[in-house]
N, C-alpha and C positions, 0 to 999 in steps of 0.2 A: 188344479186351479191354474189357469194360464196367467201370463204376465199382464195381460189386459185387464183381467178381473181384479187383480191385486191392486192395480192403479186406480180403479174405480172407488175402492174403499181403502184409503191409505192407512187408516188407523185400526182396521179390523172390523169385523161384523158387529161387535158390541158397542161401537163408538156412539151410536145414535140412540141408545137405550137409556142414557142418563142414569146409570147406576142401578138399573132394575126397578125403577119406580120410586126411589127414595128422594127424588127431586121434589116431590110434593110435600114431604116432611120438611125439607129445607125452606120451602116457600112459606110455611106456617111458622117454623122455628125462628127464622131471622127477624121477622117483625116483632115477635114476642120478646126475643132477647134484646132488641133495640128499645122497646118500650120499657122493659125492666131496667135497662141501663140508664135511661133518661130519668125515670122515677127515682132510682137510687142516687143519681148525681144531684137531683133537686133536693132530696132529703139530706144529703151530706153537706150541701152548700148553704142551707138555710141558716138564718141567725138563730142561735138558741134562745128560747123564751126567757131564760133567767140571766141573759147577758146584761152588762151595765148599760149598753147603748139602748136596748129596748126598755129596760126598767126606768131609765132617766126620761125617756120620751113620754111614757105614759103616766109618770108621777107628777101631780100638780098640787099646789098648795090649796088647802081648803079655804084659806083666807082670801086668796085671789078669786076663787069661785064665788065666795060671799060678796066680795067687792064688785065683781061683774054683775051679779044679780041685783045688787043695790043700784048700780048705774042703769041697768036695763029697766028697773022699775021706776026710775026717775027720782030716786031719793037723794042722789048726789049729782053735782054738775060734772061736766066733762073735765074741767080743770082739776076739780077735787079728785076725780077718778084717776087721772093721769098722775097727779102728785102722790096719791096713796099707792098706786101701782109701782111708781119709781122708788118709793120708800121701802116697799116689800122686797125689791131686788137688791137693795143695799145691805 
């Protein structure tokens, strides 16, 4: 091999084969690994269903529900609704 041929391929003849065809496995593997990572991070960072923040947000008084129904049906006035609602909070 002459000096001119060696300079044409400075890293050797196998440089341009990308590891013998394993580059296609990497093309599939990295997106799968990335998607799995994102899903796991989302799962780890979500708020647990039994945490106090979630439980308090979904818990309502049945009395308040009944009061809102009475107001919606027109059985009580707005002033009476607001007064009873304020009384329930105290």
